[in-house]
VOGU-3710 file (C-alpha; in Angstrom, 3 decimals, decimal comma):
1> xxxxxxxxxx> -21,034/-141,298/18,433  -18,932/-138,104/18,415  -15,129/-138,200/18,338  -15,059/-136,755/21,884  -16,898/-139,781/23,205  -14,444/-142,388/21,881  -10,819/-143,364/22,394  -8,437/-145,537/20,431  -7,719/-148,942/21,960  -5,861/-152,101/20,992
11> xxxxxxxxxx> -8,368/-154,971/20,918  -7,459/-158,664/20,571  -10,370/-160,302/18,748  -9,025/-163,871/18,625  -5,775/-165,864/18,587  -3,303/-163,930/16,438  -5,929/-161,337/15,504  -6,111/-157,757/16,751  -7,206/-154,313/15,646  -6,883/-150,714/16,814
21> xxxxxxxxxx> -10,475/-149,621/17,269  -12,464/-146,596/18,389  -14,219/-147,645/21,593  -16,462/-145,727/23,995  -14,406/-143,426/26,179  -14,249/-144,750/29,740  -16,589/-143,107/32,219  -15,513/-143,341/35,869  -17,910/-145,214/38,090  -18,296/-144,541/41,807
31> xxxxxxxxxx> -14,869/-144,470/43,429  -13,083/-144,633/40,067  -10,893/-142,262/38,082  -10,026/-141,993/34,405  -6,332/-141,920/33,511  -4,880/-140,606/30,271  -2,315/-143,312/29,514  1,153/-142,055/28,614  3,080/-145,319/28,611  2,138/-148,994/28,743
41> xxxxxxxxxx> 4,406/-152,020/28,725  4,018/-155,195/26,667  4,835/-158,380/28,575  4,839/-162,146/28,168  1,309/-162,449/29,555  0,082/-160,214/26,728  1,862/-162,446/24,222  0,131/-165,532/25,644  -3,266/-163,884/25,288  -2,458/-162,853/21,726
51> xxxxxxxxxx> -1,456/-166,402/20,774  -4,427/-167,899/22,639  -2,210/-169,939/24,979  -2,971/-168,064/28,201  -4,589/-170,415/30,725  -7,190/-167,842/31,761  -8,764/-168,211/28,321  -9,255/-171,915/28,948  -10,378/-171,508/32,569  -13,078/-168,983/31,706
61> xxxxxxxxxx> -11,405/-166,068/33,511  -10,922/-164,220/30,193  -12,440/-164,293/26,741  -12,106/-162,555/23,405  -12,458/-159,776/22,455  -10,228/-158,322/25,160  -8,150/-155,224/25,756  -4,665/-155,868/27,086  -2,240/-153,767/29,100  -1,449/-153,997/32,818
71> xxxxxxxxxx> 1,880/-152,127/33,079  1,105/-148,438/32,734  1,506/-144,838/33,826  -0,450/-141,681/33,099  -2,307/-138,685/34,496  -5,702/-138,627/36,224  -8,110/-136,501/34,160  -11,569/-137,358/35,498  -13,134/-138,433/38,777  -16,128/-140,602/39,577
81> xxxxxxxxxx> -18,480/-140,019/42,458  -16,698/-140,395/45,769  -13,156/-140,330/44,357  -10,774/-138,045/46,234  -10,418/-134,757/44,294  -6,713/-134,723/45,216  -6,121/-137,338/42,510  -7,099/-134,970/39,701  -4,030/-134,033/37,649  -1,759/-136,467/39,506
91> xxxxxxxxxx> 0,773/-138,666/37,750  -0,047/-142,255/38,699  0,375/-145,928/38,093  -1,856/-148,608/39,550  -2,291/-152,094/40,900  -3,269/-154,748/38,359  -5,096/-156,868/40,934  -8,532/-155,589/41,929  -9,920/-157,692/44,767  -13,536/-157,735/45,914
101> xxxxxxxxxx> -12,499/-155,838/49,088  -14,941/-157,929/51,148  -13,492/-161,436/51,495  -11,041/-162,476/54,256  -8,105/-162,371/51,839  -8,854/-158,803/50,800  -9,447/-157,690/54,378  -6,034/-159,131/55,257  -4,418/-157,033/52,511  -4,031/-159,923/50,091
111> xxxxxxxxxx> -6,346/-158,710/47,328  -3,894/-160,072/44,756  -5,039/-163,604/45,610  -8,743/-162,782/46,001  -10,811/-165,563/44,459  -13,163/-162,999/42,957  -10,576/-160,505/41,725  -10,468/-158,721/38,399  -7,086/-158,050/36,801  -6,672/-154,998/34,622
121> xxxxxxxxxx> -6,169/-156,095/31,032  -6,073/-159,759/32,071  -8,986/-161,215/34,008  -12,688/-160,620/34,394  -13,159/-158,420/31,334  -11,543/-155,354/32,912  -10,182/-153,229/29,998  -6,432/-152,711/29,947  -4,099/-149,808/29,339  -3,265/-150,354/25,653
131> xxxxxxxxxx> -5,643/-147,491/25,021  -5,653/-143,720/25,212  -7,571/-143,791/28,507  -8,382/-146,298/31,221  -10,821/-146,342/34,140  -9,325/-147,513/37,435  -10,592/-147,718/41,030  -8,958/-144,938/43,010  -8,059/-147,522/45,660  -5,674/-149,129/43,150
141> xxxxxxxxxx> -3,738/-145,936/42,401  -0,166/-145,152/43,384  1,050/-141,585/42,979  4,298/-141,065/41,089  6,751/-138,451/42,372  8,318/-135,972/39,966  11,463/-138,105/39,645  9,445/-141,070/38,321  8,450/-140,237/34,748  5,996/-142,284/32,631
151> xxxxxxxxxx> 8,762/-144,619/31,398  9,676/-145,552/34,957  6,022/-145,517/35,947  5,190/-148,198/33,379  8,032/-150,305/34,825  6,631/-150,247/38,367  4,377/-153,285/37,897  7,083/-155,655/36,601  9,455/-154,076/39,086  7,134/-154,926/41,950
161> xxxxxxxxxx> 7,247/-158,609/41,012  11,027/-158,530/40,839  11,406/-156,630/44,106  9,169/-159,102/45,925  11,265/-161,969/44,549  14,466/-160,364/45,820  12,916/-159,623/49,200  11,792/-163,256/49,455  15,372/-164,333/48,732  16,446/-162,449/51,894
171> xxxxxxxxxx> 19,765/-161,466/50,402  22,474/-159,870/52,492  25,333/-157,756/51,199  28,071/-159,956/49,763  25,884/-163,020/49,240  25,718/-164,602/45,817  22,431/-165,079/43,983  21,755/-166,941/40,758  18,906/-165,596/38,619  17,497/-167,953/36,002
181> xxxxxxxxxx> 16,262/-166,067/32,951  17,611/-162,678/31,753  14,219/-161,351/30,619  12,523/-158,279/32,047  11,718/-159,777/35,471  15,095/-161,490/35,759  16,988/-158,309/34,906  14,855/-156,213/37,245  15,516/-158,742/40,004  19,221/-158,491/39,217
191> xxxxxxxxxx> 19,077/-154,702/39,574  17,260/-154,892/42,914  19,595/-157,610/44,183  22,665/-155,592/43,243  21,216/-152,573/45,027  21,153/-154,720/48,188  24,852/-155,466/47,770  24,469/-159,017/46,481  26,771/-160,499/43,858  24,521/-161,397/40,918
201> xxxxxxxxxx> 24,897/-164,169/38,335  22,435/-164,594/35,468  21,783/-167,810/33,571  20,328/-167,618/30,063  20,149/-169,344/26,706  20,952/-166,760/24,033  24,143/-164,788/23,676  22,144/-161,689/22,720  20,284/-161,620/26,034  23,423/-162,479/27,971
211> xxxxxxxxxx> 25,417/-159,762/26,192  22,800/-157,248/27,253  22,970/-158,474/30,845  26,752/-158,093/30,734  26,363/-154,550/29,395  24,534/-153,768/32,643  27,518/-155,068/34,608  26,241/-158,529/35,521  27,962/-161,898/35,330  25,984/-163,889/32,758
221> xxxxxxxxxx> 26,489/-167,239/31,062  24,725/-170,265/29,565  25,811/-172,809/32,185  25,611/-172,787/35,972  28,827/-171,271/37,298  30,980/-173,059/39,853  29,873/-170,856/42,714  28,019/-171,123/46,009  24,559/-169,528/45,903  22,726/-168,424/49,017
231> xxxxxxxxxx> 19,623/-167,958/46,889  18,290/-168,780/43,425  15,499/-166,826/41,727  13,750/-168,616/38,879  12,440/-165,925/36,528  12,320/-168,237/33,518  9,550/-170,079/31,701  11,502/-173,333/31,460  9,763/-176,332/33,025  13,059/-178,003/33,975
241> xxxxxxxxxx> 14,569/-175,085/35,888  12,509/-175,163/39,122  14,149/-178,481/40,002  17,552/-177,218/38,855  17,215/-174,240/41,181  16,938/-176,564/44,187  19,938/-178,551/42,973  22,302/-175,579/42,817  21,228/-173,568/45,867  23,242/-173,985/49,054
251> xxxxxxxxxx> 21,764/-176,086/51,883  19,546/-173,869/54,061  19,312/-171,470/51,126  16,294/-169,830/49,524  14,645/-170,514/46,164  12,114/-168,056/44,768  9,790/-168,868/41,877  8,477/-165,841/39,978  8,534/-167,263/36,421  5,746/-169,474/35,103
261> xxxxxxxxxx> 6,468/-172,341/32,716  4,144/-173,238/29,871  3,964/-176,850/31,094  4,059/-178,468/34,552  7,374/-178,639/36,377  8,473/-181,707/38,303  10,093/-180,957/41,632  11,168/-183,656/44,090  10,244/-182,237/47,495  12,757/-184,597/49,097
271> xxxxxxxxxx> 15,450/-182,320/47,696  13,876/-179,363/49,511  13,609/-181,267/52,779  17,050/-182,864/52,756  18,731/-179,525/51,965  16,461/-177,565/54,342  15,655/-175,158/51,512  13,029/-172,431/51,792  10,927/-172,177/48,601  8,656/-169,192/47,908
281> xxxxxxxxxx> 6,261/-168,401/45,052  5,594/-164,813/43,946  2,409/-164,129/41,996  1,906/-160,398/41,949  3,552/-157,010/42,265  0,754/-155,703/44,493  2,492/-155,792/47,898  5,683/-154,324/46,402  4,431/-151,420/44,275  5,041/-148,606/46,760
291> xxxxxxxxxx> 8,553/-149,821/47,593  9,357/-150,145/43,885  8,311/-146,551/43,268  10,567/-145,465/46,114  13,572/-147,357/44,679  13,028/-145,706/41,304  12,472/-142,288/42,883  15,713/-142,339/44,859  17,608/-143,773/41,855  18,886/-146,779/43,787
301> xxxxxxxxxx> 17,540/-148,786/40,828  17,314/-147,456/37,266  15,542/-149,835/34,863  15,386/-147,461/31,889  17,986/-149,395/29,842  15,598/-152,358/29,700  13,235/-150,434/27,380  14,360/-151,203/23,831  11,761/-149,165/21,936  8,505/-147,251/22,248
311> xxxxxxxxxx> 5,818/-147,844/19,620  2,265/-146,732/18,912  -0,921/-148,768/19,186  -0,766/-149,663/15,489  2,518/-151,498/16,002  1,503/-153,648/18,973  0,383/-156,638/16,880  3,855/-156,900/15,352  5,441/-156,813/18,798  3,088/-159,498/20,164
321> xxxxxxxxxx> 3,883/-161,652/17,145  7,551/-161,573/18,149  8,875/-159,003/15,700  11,076/-156,303/17,181  10,555/-152,722/16,015  13,141/-151,303/13,588  15,996/-149,680/15,465  15,099/-151,326/18,779  17,851/-151,594/21,353  19,002/-154,755/23,113
331> xxxxxxxxxx> 16,656/-154,526/26,082  13,763/-156,982/26,513  10,956/-154,486/27,153  8,822/-152,730/24,532  6,726/-149,758/25,591  3,644/-148,326/23,933  2,656/-144,671/23,763  -1,099/-144,811/23,018  -1,100/-141,157/21,980  0,910/-141,962/18,853
//
């Protein structure tokens, strides 16, 4: 196999085991494109796959070896049969969720909850973006304007989750919102909420993460402040916080769940009913990707400070094992440049 027919990719071969390997270069199928990846983000889902804890591994939706990476940006360099030639040379990001496009959910525009969906770098064996190139259906692409560079482009997917959470909270200017968890999604939600004019409080556990949130201009502490919250967004992975969110939100308020705990949460629905609280779950960025790109493009939200470091493929295992790169900043997000 000649060097031109292979690309470097990060491959997880088992729990805690991974290698950077030469793999066959992706060839676009009908309706697909190939993207040269310029940036990819590492997220908590990737960590769970690396440790073997991700539920999809136990449900049969994923298996080792697998290629991670679902937050990405790059340039279209090849087209499959039927793909629009206008995509060639375009800067793009893309939807993680690839529905079957035939079922009632997909036809209603809800491909992110399609029973038969693939998820790039996550579900169904679809290779992810921790590689020099990736094949993607053209229908999943979103063009990036000139003001959205690859760093911002690789933050569109997590941003879409956060934006949808803020939209579900239905915040008005001047209202107070409590965000549980100052990780990437929590901080992105804080940025989007502030852009809507809301007064944002963040609740976290470590002073390091809270100091970083404060450096972005947010009110952040380790205990629930004595305030009145029109909405609470749970962006944490703590099993006890979904119930706490209902406790602290105002009657007739909104609670949004975008974080996923590693164990079941117990929530007394009587608390929802007796306080007339609206509770919403957010699974995917899919319906919010275009609006996220627009917010980044017009600079109403700038998430760049969240990126603490950019590493190469050979350093991803260390990151997934919880070790921060030398010289990394305070932010929670690590990016990968597969060309390194």
